[in-house]
C-alpha positions as CSV (number, residue, x, y, z in Angstrom):
1,M,55.4,-48.7,38.3
2,S,55.6,-52.0,40.0
3,E,54.0,-55.3,38.9
4,D,51.6,-55.5,42.0
5,Q,49.1,-53.3,40.2
6,D,50.0,-49.8,41.4
7,A,48.9,-46.6,39.9
8,T,50.8,-43.4,39.5
9,I,49.2,-40.0,39.4
10,V,51.0,-36.8,38.5
11,Y,49.2,-33.6,39.4
12,E,49.7,-29.9,40.3
13,R,49.4,-28.9,43.9
14,G,49.9,-25.2,44.2
15,A,53.2,-24.3,42.4
16,E,54.6,-27.8,42.7
17,V,54.1,-31.0,40.7
18,V,53.4,-34.0,42.8
19,E,53.9,-37.7,41.7
20,E,52.2,-40.3,43.9
21,T,52.1,-44.1,43.5
22,V,49.3,-46.0,45.2
23,P,47.5,-49.3,44.8
24,N,45.1,-49.2,41.9
25,K,42.1,-49.7,44.2
26,H,43.0,-46.5,46.0
27,L,42.7,-44.3,42.9
28,V,39.3,-43.7,41.1
29,Y,37.8,-41.2,38.7
30,F,34.5,-39.8,39.8
31,Q,32.6,-36.6,38.9
32,D,35.5,-34.9,37.1
33,H,37.9,-35.6,39.9
34,W,40.5,-38.2,40.6
35,V,39.9,-39.4,44.2
36,L,42.9,-40.7,46.0
37,H,42.9,-42.7,49.3
38,A,44.9,-40.4,51.6
39,G,44.9,-42.5,54.8
40,E,42.7,-43.3,57.8
41,D,42.3,-41.6,61.1
42,D,39.8,-41.8,64.1
43,D,37.1,-40.2,61.9
44,G,37.5,-42.9,59.2
45,V,39.0,-42.9,55.7
46,R,40.4,-39.7,54.3
47,V,40.4,-39.0,50.6
48,R,42.0,-36.3,48.4
49,R,39.9,-35.1,45.5
50,I,42.0,-33.8,42.6
51,P,40.2,-31.9,39.8
52,R,41.0,-33.4,36.4
53,E,42.3,-30.0,35.2
54,R,45.2,-30.3,37.7
55,V,46.2,-33.9,36.6
56,Q,49.0,-34.2,34.1
57,Y,48.7,-37.9,33.7
58,V,47.7,-41.2,35.4
59,E,49.5,-44.4,34.7
60,R,47.8,-47.7,35.6
61,S,48.3,-51.4,35.0
62,V,46.3,-52.8,32.1
63,G,44.5,-55.3,34.4
64,E,42.5,-52.4,35.7
65,F,41.1,-51.5,32.3
66,G,37.7,-53.1,33.1
67,D,37.5,-50.8,36.2
68,E,38.2,-47.8,33.9
69,V,35.4,-48.8,31.6
70,S,33.1,-49.2,34.6
71,T,34.1,-45.7,35.8
72,L,33.3,-44.2,32.4
73,K,29.9,-46.0,32.4
74,N,29.1,-44.6,35.8
75,R,30.2,-41.1,34.7
76,A,27.9,-41.4,31.7
77,Q,25.0,-42.4,33.9
78,T,25.7,-39.5,36.3
79,L,25.7,-37.1,33.4
80,A,22.4,-38.6,32.1
81,D,20.9,-38.3,35.6
82,D,22.1,-34.7,35.9
83,L,20.6,-33.8,32.5
84,R,17.3,-35.5,33.3
85,D,17.1,-33.5,36.6
86,R,17.8,-30.3,34.8
87,L,15.2,-30.9,32.1
88,L,12.5,-32.5,34.3
89,G,13.3,-31.0,37.6
90,E,15.0,-32.7,40.5
91,G,13.2,-35.8,41.8
92,E,10.3,-35.3,39.4
93,T,9.0,-38.1,37.2
94,H,6.9,-37.9,34.1
95,E,3.4,-38.7,35.3
96,S,0.5,-39.5,33.0
97,H,-2.6,-37.4,33.4
98,E,-4.7,-39.7,31.2
99,G,-8.4,-39.1,31.6
100,E,-8.1,-35.6,32.8
101,E,-9.6,-32.8,30.8
102,P,-7.3,-30.1,29.5
103,T,-7.6,-26.7,31.1
104,H,-8.9,-24.0,28.7
105,I,-8.1,-20.3,29.2
106,N,-10.1,-17.8,27.2
107,V,-8.1,-14.8,26.1
108,A,-10.1,-11.9,24.6
109,D,-8.6,-8.9,22.8
110,K,-9.8,-5.6,24.1
């Protein structure tokens, strides 16, 4: 790995093992995938998403450690948001119904 802050990722693509070296800023971890800048075309930037299960290892310069911590923080926030959505329902918030009377339902045995 060179001194100009490159990152190397080694991952499985089909039956082969691929090693790619890219600038650190072109490799990020997001939602259980390594996202790799794959180039640009007329439609814009192309990225390759690599599931973490296919990655053997990633080697980065130590100067990027702060970015890794930030990535972990963002991942934790995403997991917390997902959990909140599952428990409370997507887009719902906890609203107070203060001042409202509870609804009573009479159940009689027959």
